[in-house]
DRENDO-1510 file (C-alpha; in Angstrom, 1 decimal, always signed):
<recs>
REC; n; res; u; v; w
REC; 1; UNK; -8.5; +4.2; -8.1 .
REC; 2; UNK; -6.3; +1.2; -9.1 .
REC; 3; UNK; -5.8; +3.4; -12.5 .
REC; 4; UNK; -1.8; +5.0; -13.1 .
REC; 5; UNK; -2.0; +8.4; -13.7 .
REC; 6; UNK; +1.8; +9.8; -13.5 .
REC; 7; UNK; +1.6; +13.8; -12.4 .
REC; 8; UNK; +4.9; +16.2; -11.9 .
REC; 9; UNK; +6.5; +16.0; -9.3 .
REC; 10; UNK; +10.2; +13.6; -7.9 .
REC; 11; UNK; +8.3; +11.1; -7.1 .
REC; 12; UNK; +7.4; +10.1; -10.3 .
REC; 13; UNK; +10.5; +10.8; -11.7 .
REC; 14; UNK; +12.2; +8.6; -9.8 .
REC; 15; UNK; +13.7; +5.1; -11.1 .
REC; 16; UNK; +10.9; +2.3; -10.4 .
REC; 17; UNK; +13.6; +0.7; -8.3 .
REC; 18; UNK; +14.0; +3.3; -6.0 .
REC; 19; UNK; +10.2; +3.9; -5.0 .
REC; 20; UNK; +9.6; +0.1; -5.2 .
REC; 21; UNK; +12.9; +0.1; -2.5 .
REC; 22; UNK; +11.0; +2.4; -0.4 .
REC; 23; UNK; +7.9; +0.6; +0.1 .
REC; 24; UNK; +9.7; -2.5; +0.6 .
REC; 25; UNK; +12.4; -0.6; +3.5 .
REC; 26; UNK; +9.1; +0.8; +5.0 .
REC; 27; UNK; +6.7; -2.4; +4.6 .
REC; 28; UNK; +9.9; -4.7; +6.2 .
REC; 29; UNK; +10.2; -1.8; +8.9 .
REC; 30; UNK; +6.3; -1.9; +9.9 .
REC; 31; UNK; +6.7; -6.7; +10.6 .
REC; 32; UNK; +9.6; -5.3; +12.9 .
REC; 33; UNK; +8.1; -2.7; +14.7 .
REC; 34; UNK; +5.8; -3.5; +17.8 .
REC; 35; UNK; +5.8; +0.4; +19.3 .
REC; 36; UNK; +3.2; +2.3; +18.5 .
REC; 37; UNK; +5.9; +5.4; +18.3 .
REC; 38; UNK; +8.3; +3.6; +15.6 .
REC; 39; UNK; +4.9; +2.7; +13.7 .
REC; 40; UNK; +3.4; +5.8; +13.9 .
REC; 41; UNK; +7.0; +7.6; +12.6 .
REC; 42; UNK; +6.9; +5.0; +9.8 .
REC; 43; UNK; +2.9; +6.1; +9.3 .
REC; 44; UNK; +4.1; +10.1; +9.1 .
REC; 45; UNK; +6.5; +9.3; +6.4 .
REC; 46; UNK; +4.4; +7.3; +3.8 .
REC; 47; UNK; +1.9; +9.8; +4.4 .
REC; 48; UNK; +4.8; +12.7; +3.7 .
REC; 49; UNK; +5.5; +10.9; +0.5 .
REC; 50; UNK; +1.7; +10.2; -0.4 .
REC; 51; UNK; +1.2; +13.9; +0.3 .
REC; 52; UNK; +4.6; +15.0; -2.1 .
REC; 53; UNK; +3.6; +12.8; -4.8 .
REC; 54; UNK; +0.1; +14.5; -5.2 .
REC; 55; UNK; -2.4; +11.0; -4.2 .
REC; 56; UNK; -3.5; +12.0; -0.9 .
REC; 57; UNK; -7.0; +12.1; -2.3 .
REC; 58; UNK; -6.7; +9.1; -3.3 .
REC; 59; UNK; -5.1; +7.1; -0.5 .
REC; 60; UNK; -7.8; +9.4; +2.0 .
REC; 61; UNK; -10.5; +6.5; -0.1 .
REC; 62; UNK; -8.2; +3.6; +1.3 .
REC; 63; UNK; -8.5; +5.4; +4.9 .
REC; 64; UNK; -12.0; +4.5; +4.4 .
REC; 65; UNK; -12.4; +1.2; +3.6 .
REC; 66; UNK; -10.1; +0.7; +6.3 .
REC; 67; UNK; -12.0; +2.8; +9.1 .
REC; 68; UNK; -14.0; -1.1; +9.1 .
REC; 69; UNK; -11.5; -3.0; +9.8 .
REC; 70; UNK; -9.5; -1.2; +12.2 .
REC; 71; UNK; -13.0; -1.1; +14.5 .
REC; 72; UNK; -13.2; -4.5; +14.0 .
REC; 73; UNK; -9.6; -5.2; +15.3 .
REC; 74; UNK; -10.2; -2.9; +18.3 .
REC; 75; UNK; -14.1; -4.5; +19.6 .
REC; 76; UNK; -12.3; -7.8; +19.1 .
REC; 77; UNK; -9.4; -7.8; +20.6 .
REC; 78; UNK; -11.3; -5.7; +23.7 .
REC; 79; UNK; -13.8; -7.9; +24.3 .
REC; 80; UNK; -11.5; -11.6; +23.5 .
REC; 81; UNK; -8.2; -10.7; +25.1 .
REC; 82; UNK; -8.2; -10.7; +28.8 .
REC; 83; UNK; -5.1; -10.2; +30.2 .
REC; 84; UNK; -5.1; -6.6; +30.7 .
REC; 85; UNK; -4.7; -5.1; +34.1 .
REC; 86; UNK; -6.3; -1.8; +34.1 .
REC; 87; UNK; -10.1; -2.8; +33.9 .
REC; 88; UNK; -12.0; +0.1; +32.3 .
REC; 89; UNK; -15.4; -2.1; +31.9 .
REC; 90; UNK; -17.1; -5.6; +33.3 .
REC; 91; UNK; -19.8; -7.0; +32.0 .
REC; 92; UNK; -22.7; -8.7; +33.8 .
REC; 93; UNK; -22.2; -12.4; +33.0 .
REC; 94; UNK; -23.1; -13.6; +29.9 .
REC; 95; UNK; -24.2; -17.0; +28.8 .
REC; 96; UNK; -21.6; -18.6; +26.6 .
REC; 97; UNK; -19.3; -16.4; +27.2 .
REC; 98; UNK; -18.6; -15.7; +30.8 .
REC; 99; UNK; -18.1; -12.1; +32.5 .
REC; 100; UNK; -16.0; -9.8; +29.7 .
REC; 101; UNK; -13.5; -7.9; +30.7 .
REC; 102; UNK; -12.6; -4.6; +28.7 .
REC; 103; UNK; -9.4; -3.3; +29.2 .
REC; 104; UNK; -7.0; -0.3; +28.6 .
REC; 105; UNK; -4.2; -2.5; +27.4 .
REC; 106; UNK; -6.7; -4.4; +25.5 .
REC; 107; UNK; -7.5; -0.9; +23.3 .
REC; 108; UNK; -4.1; +0.3; +23.4 .
REC; 109; UNK; -2.5; -3.1; +22.0 .
REC; 110; UNK; -6.0; -3.0; +19.1 .
REC; 111; UNK; -4.7; +0.7; +18.5 .
REC; 112; UNK; -1.7; +0.3; +17.6 .
REC; 113; UNK; -2.5; -3.1; +15.4 .
REC; 114; UNK; -4.2; -0.7; +13.9 .
REC; 115; UNK; -1.6; +1.5; +12.9 .
REC; 116; UNK; +0.9; -1.0; +11.7 .
REC; 117; UNK; -2.3; -2.2; +9.6 .
REC; 118; UNK; -2.8; +1.0; +8.4 .
REC; 119; UNK; +1.4; +1.2; +7.6 .
REC; 120; UNK; +0.5; -1.2; +5.3 .
REC; 121; UNK; -2.1; -0.1; +3.3 .
REC; 122; UNK; -0.6; +3.4; +2.6 .
REC; 123; UNK; +2.1; +1.5; +1.0 .
REC; 124; UNK; +0.1; -0.5; -0.9 .
REC; 125; UNK; -1.8; +2.2; -1.7 .
REC; 126; UNK; +1.6; +4.7; -2.5 .
REC; 127; UNK; +2.7; +1.2; -4.7 .
REC; 128; UNK; -1.4; +1.2; -6.9 .
REC; 129; UNK; -0.5; +5.1; -7.7 .
REC; 130; UNK; +2.7; +5.6; -7.8 .
REC; 131; UNK; +5.3; +3.0; -9.8 .
REC; 132; UNK; +4.5; +2.6; -13.6 .
REC; 133; UNK; +3.6; -0.6; -14.4 .
REC; 134; UNK; +5.2; -0.6; -17.3 .
REC; 135; UNK; +8.7; +0.3; -15.6 .
REC; 136; UNK; +7.7; -2.3; -13.3 .
REC; 137; UNK; +7.3; -4.9; -15.9 .
REC; 138; UNK; +10.6; -3.6; -17.8 .
REC; 139; UNK; +12.3; -3.5; -14.0 .
REC; 140; UNK; +11.6; -7.5; -13.1 .
REC; 141; UNK; +11.4; -9.5; -16.4 .
REC; 142; UNK; +14.5; -9.2; -16.4 .
REC; 143; UNK; +14.7; -11.4; -14.5 .
REC; 144; UNK; +13.8; -13.7; -17.2 .
REC; 145; UNK; +10.5; -15.7; -15.4 .
REC; 146; UNK; +7.1; -16.8; -15.7 .
REC; 147; UNK; +6.2; -15.9; -12.8 .
REC; 148; UNK; +6.8; -12.5; -13.3 .
REC; 149; UNK; +5.5; -11.5; -16.2 .
REC; 150; UNK; +2.0; -13.3; -15.2 .
REC; 151; UNK; +1.3; -11.2; -11.9 .
REC; 152; UNK; +2.8; -7.6; -14.4 .
REC; 153; UNK; +0.2; -8.4; -16.5 .
REC; 154; UNK; -2.8; -9.3; -14.0 .
REC; 155; UNK; -1.8; -6.0; -12.2 .
REC; 156; UNK; -2.2; -4.3; -15.0 .
REC; 157; UNK; -5.1; -6.0; -16.9 .
REC; 158; UNK; -7.5; -5.6; -13.3 .
REC; 159; UNK; -7.7; -2.2; -13.9 .
REC; 160; UNK; -8.8; -2.3; -17.6 .
REC; 161; UNK; -11.7; -4.6; -16.8 .
REC; 162; UNK; -13.1; -2.2; -14.2 .
REC; 163; UNK; -12.8; +0.2; -16.6 .
REC; 164; UNK; -14.6; -2.2; -18.9 .
REC; 165; UNK; -17.5; -3.1; -16.2 .
REC; 166; UNK; -18.2; +0.1; -15.5 .
REC; 167; UNK; -18.0; +1.2; -19.5 .
REC; 168; UNK; -20.5; -2.1; -20.8 .
REC; 169; UNK; -22.8; -0.9; -17.1 .
REC; 170; UNK; -23.4; +2.0; -19.0 .
REC; 171; UNK; -24.5; +1.0; -22.8 .
REC; 172; UNK; -26.4; -1.5; -20.8 .
REC; 173; UNK; -28.4; +1.1; -19.0 .
REC; 174; UNK; -29.1; +3.8; -21.6 .
REC; 175; UNK; -30.3; +0.0; -23.2 .
REC; 176; UNK; -32.9; +0.5; -20.5 .
REC; 177; UNK; -31.6; -2.0; -18.7 .
REC; 178; UNK; -32.3; -2.1; -15.0 .
REC; 179; UNK; -29.6; -3.7; -12.9 .
REC; 180; UNK; -29.9; -2.0; -9.7 .
REC; 181; UNK; -33.3; -2.7; -9.6 .
REC; 182; UNK; -35.3; -5.9; -8.1 .
REC; 183; UNK; -35.0; -8.5; -6.2 .
REC; 184; UNK; -31.9; -9.9; -6.0 .
REC; 185; UNK; -32.1; -12.4; -8.3 .
REC; 186; UNK; -33.1; -10.2; -10.6 .
REC; 187; UNK; -29.9; -8.2; -10.0 .
REC; 188; UNK; -27.9; -11.6; -10.7 .
REC; 189; UNK; -30.1; -11.8; -14.0 .
REC; 190; UNK; -29.8; -8.3; -15.5 .
REC; 191; UNK; -26.1; -8.8; -15.6 .
REC; 192; UNK; -25.7; -12.4; -16.8 .
REC; 193; UNK; -24.8; -10.4; -20.0 .
REC; 194; UNK; -22.5; -7.5; -18.0 .
REC; 195; UNK; -20.5; -10.8; -17.3 .
REC; 196; UNK; -21.0; -12.4; -20.7 .
REC; 197; UNK; -18.9; -9.8; -22.7 .
REC; 198; UNK; -16.5; -9.1; -20.5 .
REC; 199; UNK; -15.1; -12.6; -20.4 .
REC; 200; UNK; -15.7; -11.9; -24.4 .
REC; 201; UNK; -13.3; -8.5; -24.3 .
REC; 202; UNK; -10.8; -10.3; -21.9 .
REC; 203; UNK; -9.9; -13.7; -24.1 .
REC; 204; UNK; -9.8; -10.3; -26.9 .
REC; 205; UNK; -7.1; -9.0; -25.2 .
REC; 206; UNK; -5.2; -11.1; -23.8 .
REC; 207; UNK; -4.8; -12.7; -27.8 .
REC; 208; UNK; -4.1; -8.8; -28.8 .
REC; 209; UNK; -1.4; -9.5; -26.1 .
REC; 210; UNK; +0.1; -12.9; -26.9 .
REC; 211; UNK; -0.4; -12.3; -31.3 .
REC; 212; UNK; +2.2; -8.5; -29.6 .
REC; 213; UNK; +4.7; -11.0; -27.6 .
REC; 214; UNK; +5.0; -13.1; -30.8 .
REC; 215; UNK; +5.7; -10.3; -33.0 .
REC; 216; UNK; +8.1; -8.9; -30.6 .
REC; 217; UNK; +9.9; -11.9; -30.8 .
REC; 218; UNK; +9.2; -12.1; -26.6 .
REC; 219; UNK; +11.4; -15.1; -25.0 .
REC; 220; UNK; +13.3; -15.9; -28.5 .
REC; 221; UNK; +16.8; -14.7; -27.3 .
REC; 222; UNK; +18.1; -11.7; -25.1 .
REC; 223; UNK; +15.7; -8.3; -24.7 .
REC; 224; UNK; +16.1; -5.6; -26.2 .
REC; 225; UNK; +14.9; -1.7; -24.7 .
REC; 226; UNK; +12.9; +0.6; -26.6 .
REC; 227; UNK; +13.6; +3.4; -23.7 .
REC; 228; UNK; +15.6; +2.4; -20.8 .
REC; 229; UNK; +15.3; +4.0; -17.4 .
REC; 230; UNK; +18.1; +5.9; -16.1 .
REC; 231; UNK; +19.5; +6.7; -12.9 .
REC; 232; UNK; +20.3; +9.9; -11.0 .
REC; 233; UNK; +21.4; +11.5; -8.2 .
REC; 234; UNK; +18.6; +11.4; -6.1 .
REC; 235; UNK; +17.3; +8.0; -7.3 .
REC; 236; UNK; +21.3; +7.5; -4.8 .
REC; 237; UNK; +20.1; +9.7; -2.7 .
REC; 238; UNK; +17.2; +8.5; -1.6 .
REC; 239; UNK; +18.8; +4.6; -1.7 .
REC; 240; UNK; +21.8; +5.6; +0.5 .
REC; 241; UNK; +19.1; +8.0; +3.3 .
REC; 242; UNK; +15.9; +4.9; +3.4 .
REC; 243; UNK; +18.7; +2.2; +3.8 .
REC; 244; UNK; +20.3; +3.8; +6.5 .
REC; 245; UNK; +16.5; +4.4; +8.0 .
REC; 246; UNK; +16.4; +0.5; +7.7 .
REC; 247; UNK; +20.2; -0.3; +9.3 .
REC; 248; UNK; +18.9; +1.3; +11.9 .
REC; 249; UNK; +15.4; +0.1; +12.5 .
REC; 250; UNK; +17.1; -3.6; +12.5 .
REC; 251; UNK; +19.5; -2.8; +14.4 .
REC; 252; UNK; +16.7; -0.9; +17.0 .
REC; 253; UNK; +14.7; -3.9; +16.7 .
REC; 254; UNK; +17.9; -6.3; +17.5 .
REC; 255; UNK; +17.6; -3.5; +20.7 .
REC; 256; UNK; +14.8; -4.1; +21.5 .
REC; 257; UNK; +13.8; -0.6; +21.4 .
REC; 258; UNK; +11.2; -1.0; +18.4 .
REC; 259; UNK; +8.9; -3.1; +21.2 .
REC; 260; UNK; +6.8; -2.3; +23.2 .
REC; 261; UNK; +5.0; -4.1; +26.6 .
REC; 262; UNK; +0.8; -3.7; +26.3 .
REC; 263; UNK; +0.7; -6.2; +28.3 .
REC; 264; UNK; +0.3; -6.8; +31.8 .
REC; 265; UNK; +0.7; -3.4; +31.5 .
REC; 266; UNK; +1.0; -0.2; +29.8 .
REC; 267; UNK; +4.9; +0.4; +29.7 .
REC; 268; UNK; +7.3; +3.2; +29.9 .
REC; 269; UNK; +8.3; +4.6; +27.5 .
REC; 270; UNK; +12.1; +5.6; +26.8 .
REC; 271; UNK; +13.4; +8.3; +25.2 .
REC; 272; UNK; +16.1; +7.4; +23.0 .
REC; 273; UNK; +13.4; +4.8; +21.7 .
REC; 274; UNK; +11.4; +8.4; +21.3 .
REC; 275; UNK; +14.5; +9.9; +19.4 .
REC; 276; UNK; +15.1; +7.1; +17.7 .
REC; 277; UNK; +11.8; +6.6; +16.4 .
REC; 278; UNK; +11.5; +9.9; +15.2 .
REC; 279; UNK; +14.7; +9.8; +13.6 .
REC; 280; UNK; +13.9; +7.0; +11.7 .
REC; 281; UNK; +10.3; +8.3; +10.3 .
REC; 282; UNK; +12.7; +11.5; +9.1 .
REC; 283; UNK; +15.0; +10.4; +7.2 .
REC; 284; UNK; +12.2; +8.0; +5.6 .
REC; 285; UNK; +10.4; +11.2; +4.2 .
REC; 286; UNK; +13.5; +12.3; +2.8 .
REC; 287; UNK; +11.5; +11.7; -0.5 .
REC; 288; UNK; +9.7; +14.0; +0.3 .
REC; 289; UNK; +11.3; +16.7; +1.2 .
REC; 290; UNK; +13.6; +16.2; -1.7 .
REC; 291; UNK; +10.3; +17.0; -3.4 .
REC; 292; UNK; +9.3; +20.0; -1.6 .
REC; 293; UNK; +13.3; +21.3; -2.8 .
REC; 294; UNK; +12.4; +20.0; -6.3 .
REC; 295; UNK; +9.2; +21.8; -6.7 .
REC; 296; UNK; +10.1; +24.9; -4.7 .
REC; 297; UNK; +13.6; +25.4; -6.7 .
REC; 298; UNK; +13.5; +25.0; -10.5 .
REC; 299; UNK; +17.4; +24.9; -10.2 .
REC; 300; UNK; +17.9; +22.3; -8.4 .
REC; 301; UNK; +15.7; +20.3; -11.5 .
REC; 302; UNK; +19.2; +19.5; -13.3 .
REC; 303; UNK; +21.5; +19.0; -10.6 .
REC; 304; UNK; +19.4; +16.3; -9.1 .
</recs>
């Protein structure tokens, strides 16, 4: 996890601004929408792009990690949200809590918020595995902000620290160190040498980066580019269609179509709202559809 590996498909060939803009659009819409149909449409669109990028196995790891959080959200909301009208179960009197009621509306609300959480986790998964950190640095580094440089370097060095930790742990186990046996205090004591070596390695890497930046005269004048990311027709197509989905989503939000009333009783759906949710989902699936054509028709690659 947390390691970028470029693959041979259209998603990885996009301009970094294009894929980052797509991620931001989905993230904004996930915060605006509360209707389960709209949120499911966003989730379906993101998963289709993740599958087109060939990172579906990595996304499944995120989902396994998220299942515990989703269960906690649904359980806590079902136990402590007592505003639902459709009571499924009412407990006997409990000390300190009184009588707890589990309603259909509280379960539906917990499920809807869980879908929103999955959408947010999925877009961050897409950013982690699809956006090249070097290209991201070139894209945002042009703003001249030191904070952008610090954040980008931090996100890049974190996977390297994980690799260093794994490598040092393997060396220690080969030397006979028992890292995962014994009591908790003994395990902590066994990991202390690894932490000290990891700290030294991180300091050495920081020194190397600073020397490299100094040798390249970073910050002394206008930036020069060894490699410049080029724009292609596919980038403009995806940006236009995604922007159309964003505008339609904002319009739906202002009209109240993307909202949904869970309490006191579940609201009924309007067919027009479902159709709009499907249109937004299809517009955000466009990168996956374009990738399908890019893989199926080799002549399309030179045109877009």
